[in-house]
N, C-alpha and C positions, 0 to 999 in steps of 0.2 A: 177766565178763572184758571186755565192751564198756565198762563203767564205768571199769575200770582203764586201758584204752587211752586213753579220753577224758581221764583225769587226766594221763597221761603227755604227751599232746599239749598240753593247756592249760598244764601246767607248762613245757614246752619253749617254747611261744609266749610266755608271760610272761617267761621268762628271756631269750629272744632280744630282745624289745622293750626290756627293762631294760638289757641289755648294749649295745645300739645307742644307746639314748637317754641313758644315764647313764655309759657306759663302765665299768660294774661287771660283774665276772665273774659269770657265771650260777651258778657253784658255790655262792655264798652263799645262793641260793634253792633250787637243785636238791638239795643235800644234805639240808637239814632236811625239805623237802616229800617227797622220795623216802623218807625214813625214816618219815614218817607214812603214806605209801601202802603201803610194805612191811609196816608193822605192821597196816594194814587187810587186807592179803593174807594175814596170819598167817605170814609167813616166819619162819625161826628167829630168835628175839629176840636171841640172842647174836651174830648176824652181820648184823643189820639195818643198822647204821651202816657196817660194812665194805663191804657191798654198795652203800650210798648213796655212799660215798666213791669206790669203784672205778668205779662207773657214771658219776658226775659227771666224773671225770677222763677217762674214755673218751669222753664226749660233747664235752669241750673239745677233743679232738684235731681234730674236724671243724669246730667253730666257730672255733678259733684259725687254721685254714688260711685261711678266707675273710677273717678280720680282718687277719691279717698281710699278705695279698696287697693288701688295700685300702690299708693304711698304706704298704707298699712302693711302690705306684703313686704315692703322693704324696711319695715320698722321705723319709719320716719314720722309717725304721728304720736305726739305727746298727748295721750288721752286724758291725763290728769288736767292739763290746761284746757282741753276741750270741755271737760265736765265743769270746770270752774267758770269758764267764760260763757257757756251756752245759755244759762238763765238770763244774763244781761243781754245777750244777742237776741234771744227770742222776744224779750220785753221790748227792746229798742226797735227791732225790725217791725213787730206788729204795730207798735205805737206810731212808728214812722209811716207805715202804709196808711194808717188811719188819718194822719195829718195830711199826707201827700194827696189822698183821695179828695180832700177838700180844698186843695190849692189849684190855682189856674195852670193851664198848660204853659202859658208864657213864663210864669215863675219857675216851674219845674224845668223848663228848657234852659233858662238862665242858670239855674243851679247846676244842671247837668253839664253845661258847657264849661263853667268854672272848674268843676271837678275833672272834666276831660283834659283841660289844659294843664291842670296840676299833675295828672298821671303822665301826660305827654312829656312834661319837663323832667319828671322823675325818671322816666325811661330813657329819654334822649341823653341825659347827663349821667345816667347810671347812679343816681343818688341813693345811698344806703346808709342808714344811721349806724353809728358806732355803738357797741355795747357799753352801757353806762350803769346798769343796775340789774337786780334780779327781778323775777316776777313779783308783782305786788300782792297784797292780801286780798281776801275775798270781796270786801266792799269796793276797793278800787278796781279790781278786775271786772266786777259786775258793771261798774260805771263805764269802763272802757268798752266792754261788750255792748252796752246800750248805745254808746256813741257810734261804734262801728256798724251795729245793726241799723240804727236810725239813718245814717248817711247812705248805707247800702240800699235801703228801701227807697230812698229818694232818687237813686241813680240806677237801680235795677241790676246790681252786680253781686258777686259772691263775697266781696269784702277783702280779697287778697291784697289789693293795693294799699290797704290800711293795716290789716292784721299782720302781714309779713314784716313791714317796718317796725311795728310795735314789738313783735316777738324778737326781732334782731336787736332792738334797743334794750330788751330785757335779757340779753346774753344767751338767747337760744340759737343754736347752730343753724346755718342757712338751710340745710336739707330738712332739718326738723321744723324750721319755721314754715317752709313751703308745704310740707306734708300736713302739719297741724292746721295751717290756713285752709288747705283743701277740705279737711274735715269740718272746720268751722263754717265753710260755705254751705254745708247741707242744712243746718238749722236756720241760717239766714234765708236760704231759698224757700224752705218749707214755711217758715213764719211769714215771710214776705208775700209768697203766693197766696197763702190762706188769708192774709190781711187784705190783699187786693181783690180776692174773690168776695169776701164778706162785705167789704165796703163798696163794691160795685154792683151788688145785686139790685139795689134800688134805682140805679141809674138807667136812663133810657138808652139802650144799646142795641146794635144790630143783631141778627141771628148768629148762632154758632159762637156765642161768647158765654163764659161763666164768670159773672162779675166782670172784673177788669182783666180777664184772661181770654185771649182770642184763641179758640181751640184749634182751628186749622193751622194757624201760624205756629202754635206750640208743637203740634205733631210734626210739621215739616222741619222746623228748626232743630228740635230735640233729636229726631231720628238722624238727620244728616250730621249734626255735630258729634253725636256719640260714635257714628261710623268713621269720622275722619280724624278724631282726636288721636287715636293710636298712630296714624300716619304722621301727624305733626310731631309726636314724641320721637318717632323713628328718624324723621328729617333733622331733628335737633342735634343728632350725632354726626351729621355730615354737612350741615350748612353753617355759615358764619352768623351765629345767633346774635352776637353783639351788634353787628352792622344792621341786621334785620330789625332789631329793636328800635334803632334810630329811624329807619324807614317807617316802621309802624307808628312811632311817635309822631312823625310828620303827617301820616295819614289821619291820626286822631285830630291834629290841628286843623286839617282840611275839613273833616267832618264837623268839628266844633264851629268853624267859621261859617260853614253852610247853614248850620242851625241858627247861628246869630243873624245871618242875613234873612232867614225865613221869618224872623220876629218883626221885620220892618216891611 
């Protein structure tokens, strides 16, 4: 058990540093590594990825609060956008968690790997959309929020890899896009965690779980990531972030490949 707790803490510490250093949501690392740890613990194979997704989203609740507060203090959060997109975010994320809870681990792994490769390519080649339009009206932004929330619930992330490009495309300045995306991560995490808890209550799961949220993993990962995120932000001013993003992208490819091999 001590080994497992150590793994939770190391995972949380690494995810926190990466989030602070590269601005990458910890879910991209937390979900696959938790699935490896849960397999090592011999948790029910049919629910391993559901537990990893639910636990990742629950941990983002805590990390997103500190992140959005930091961005708000710098005036980088467009709260008008957050208010407009949040209803769609909540709807899409909760609905997505309901759908995901009924899908097989194999399907969710495949979806996650495809998304992981997409983010890796985006990071490695530093792909950023050019501004082409202004923010859309209420109906369209609700739909966009629903799509971002739904995909986020399928991959256990705070949505930054989708919301930042969307906001940049809509002519929002980079620092505002990042800050606003950090604030959007909170309703994604809250709705997603609530959805995985509610939809996992009827499942046959081991002790120390609340629905599809593994409580010891949540405590270890959240505590360590909150503690190390400021360190990552500090290192961002002294390390070659562009080069590190390429290395992290390659790491994502390795993780994704390992998940693919586990399917066979």
